[in-house]
N, C-alpha and C positions, 0 to 999 in steps of 0.2 A: 707689380707690385713696387713702389719706391724703397730704396735703402732707408732702413729705420735709422741708421746712423748719420748719413750725409744728404739723404733725400734724392739722391740721383736715381734717375729711371734706367740707368745703363747696367744691366745686370745679366748674367747668364746662369745656365745650370752649373752647379760646381762639381768637382770630382767626387764628392760624397753622394751624388746622385738623389735619391730620394727614399722616404720611408713611409709606411702606411700606419697609422694609429687610429683605432676605433673607427675604421672603415673611410678615413679620409687620407688622402695622399698629400704628403707634405715634401715639396721639392726644396733641396738646399741650393740656394742662389749665391753667387758671390757677385759683388758689386764691382763694376768695371772702372769706378772712380776711386773709391777708398780701399777696396780690397776686403771689406769686412764680409761675413757670411751669415745669412739668414734664412730662414724657411718661409716659404709661400704656398699656401696661405698661412698667415700668422695664426697660431692657434689663439682660441678665445682664453679668457681668464680662467672659466670653468675648466677647459681641457688642460690648460697648464697645470691647474691644481691636481687634476687626476694623474697627470704624467709624471708629476714631481712632488708627490704626497709623501706622506711618512714613509712608505715602503722605499722610496727612492733614496732617502737619507740612509736607511740600512745598506742599500746596494753601494752607495758610496763608501761607507766605512768599511765594507767588505773588500772593495776595489782598493783603498788606500793600504789595507793590511796586506795585499798581495803584490802591490805595485814596486815595492822596494823603496818608495819615497816616504818621507815621515808625514806627509800631508800638510795641510795649511793650518796656521794657527787660527784658533778661533775666539 
């Protein structure tokens, strides 16, 4: 898979390794050209909707409350 930011085909497995969601393994890649990180394969729009649905927003709010940060302005 090419880097979604710079389109380079030079990437390798990142220090983050991989995660499995809904039976699919997503490997965290790091671009050798620009250094950005992305997952391969890229989740579909439907899968992203399930990953980052309404429940995810509640998780972020709890995470911000315990992080010591004031969060981001919205």
